[in-house]
N, C-alpha and C positions, 0 to 999 in steps of 0.2 A: 744529404749533401755535404754537410760539414757536421763532424762530431768532435767535441772536447770532452777529453776521456782522463779525468782524475788528474788534470795538471796542477803543478805546484812550481812557483818560483820563489826563491829566496835571495835577498840582497844582504850584503854586509856593509854597513855605513858607520863610521867612526867606532869601530869595533863592536857594534851592536848588529845583532842578527835581526833582518825584518822580513817577516812573512808576507810578501806582497800579494800572492796567490796561494791558496793552499786547498788541494783536493778538489778542484772545481770540474764538474761535469755538465755539459748541455748540448743541445743539437739545434741546428739552424737548416732549414729546408727552403727549396726554391719558392718564391712568392710570400715568404714570411717576413714581417718586419719585427725584429726581435728587439726589445728594449732592455738593456743593462743598467739598472739605476742604483744609486747609492751615494754616499757622501764622499767628498774629495778624498783621496788617499785610500780609497777602499779596493784598489786594485783593477779598477776598469781598464785604464789604458795599457797596464802591463798585460792584461789578459788579450787586449786587442792586437798588441805587438807580436805576442806569441801566435795567434791565430793568423795574422798577416805574414808569417814566415820570416819575421824580422829578429826574434828573441826566442831562443830555444829553451823549452822548459827545463827544469831539473829533473821531474819526473812525470809520468803520463804521456799522453799522445794528442796531437791535433791531427784529425783524419779528415782529408777531402776526398769524397767518393771512395771511401774506405781505405785510402792510402795514407799511410803516416808522413806527414810533410817533412818531418825531421829526418826520415831515413833516406830521403831522396838525395841525390847528388847536388851540388851546389847549382848546377845550370838548369837543372829541373825546377828546384825551388826558385830561382831567379825567373823562370818563364810564370810559375805560379803567381808570383807577386805581379809581373807585367801584365799577364793576360787574364788573371781570374780575379785578382783584388783591385777595388778601387778604395783608396784610403783618404778619409779626411781628418787631418791632424789639427790638434788644438791651435798650434801656432801657425797654420795655414802654409807656410813655407812656399809662398809665392816667389818666383824670381823677379827681384826688384828692377832689372834692367830691360824685362820683355813687357809687352803690352798684355793687358788682360786678355785679348783675343789668343797671343801666343802661349800665355801662361796655360790658358784651358786646352789649348791643342798639343800641349807637351805629350800625353799619351799616345795620341793618335801618331805623332812623329816617331815615338819610339817603336809603334806598331807597325810603321811603313807607310801610315796615311792611307789605307785601303778605304775607296768610298770618297764621298763629298765631305772633306774636312771641315770646309767652311760654313757649309750647310748645318753639320752637325754642333758646331761651336755656337752658330747664330740661334738655333733652335732652343738650345739649353739656356743661352743667355736671355733669350726672350722669356722663357719659362720661370726664370729666377729673377726677373726685371732688372737686368745690368746690361741690356742690349746697346744702351746709349753710353756705356763705359768701355766698350772693347778696345778704344784706341788710347786709353790710359795707362798709366804704369800704377803698380799696386799702391805706392806713397799716395796717390792723388785719390784714392778710395777712401770711403768710411770704413769702419770695421765691420759693419754689416754687409757692405758690398764685397769686401775681402773675403768674408766667410762665404758668401754665395758664390764667388769665383772659384773659390778652394772647392766647394761641392760640386760645381759644373765640371771641373777638371777630374774629380773622381768618378763622374758619371759618364763622361763623354766617350770613354774607350770601350763601353759595351761590357764591362767586365760583370762577371755574375754574382759577385759577392761584394757587396759594399760594406766597409767598415768606417764608422763615423764617430770620432772621439770628441765628445762635447760640441757638437757642431753649432750650438747656438749660445755657448757661453757668454754672458753679458751684454746679450742681445735684446732689443726692445721687443714688444709683442708683435709688431707689424712684421719684422725680418724672422721671427720664430714661426709664424705661420707660414710664410713663403717658404721657408726650408721644410717645414712639416708636411705641407701639401706635396712638395716636389718628391719627398721621401715615400709617401703614401702612393703616389703615382708609380713611382719605380717598382715598389713591391707589387702592386696590381699588374704590372708588366711582367711579372715573373723573377725578378731579381730578388735574391736574399740579401737582407739588410740587418746588420747587427749595430744597434745605436746606443752608445754609451753616454749617460746624461744624468744630471741631478735635477734637471728642470722638471716640475710637476705637469707642465702642459704637454711636454714631449712624451712622458711616460705614458699618458692616456692613449698615444696613436698606436701602440705596439699590439700586434696579434698575439704576442708572448711576451711575457715580463720576467727577468729574474733580478732578484736584489742583491748585492754583493756589499759585504761589511767585512771590515778587516781581512779581506783576501778570501772570504768564505761566501758561498751562497746560502741565503738565510731564508729564501721564500721568493714569492712572486711580486 
């Protein structure tokens, strides 16, 4: 489904060259829950952005269904981001003036809202235990509720590949378990999930594991 082939990315910061990702290769197939773990600053977020079609690698390739994502024209890459990728960002990026319901519904609106949008939103909200918060604004939610709303937004559009960047950072054990169970369920339903984390409890749920240190894969 998705092949990461010898990708590298280098930044320049304050005159210093930083190798964020160096020669990384891995594969993610349908129904897999792949955990990418390692310390903060190891290159996990950079790798997810490259896979998500938002940051071109300096070298190597990101291949979806055997096609190089960064050889596509911009319109096709935009469609890949919209219809194939569900992204859970570390900073949530919930729209502050929208209700939780409308925040979750955004991907469906972008896709033209085929099907029963209300039912899809409410079903995910119930699974993630935020169904009683759908009429609230993000500022009225706890951090754990905001994170669950962000996860629901990433899942609601039916995208085949879910990229989750530290979805449980600084959350309590109860919130972590709710999110972990939802991700396990989605992988069982056939979605491919790539989860970046340094949480020990989340590492254990992976059907496949990769460890990233200083931009390099060093083992499972």
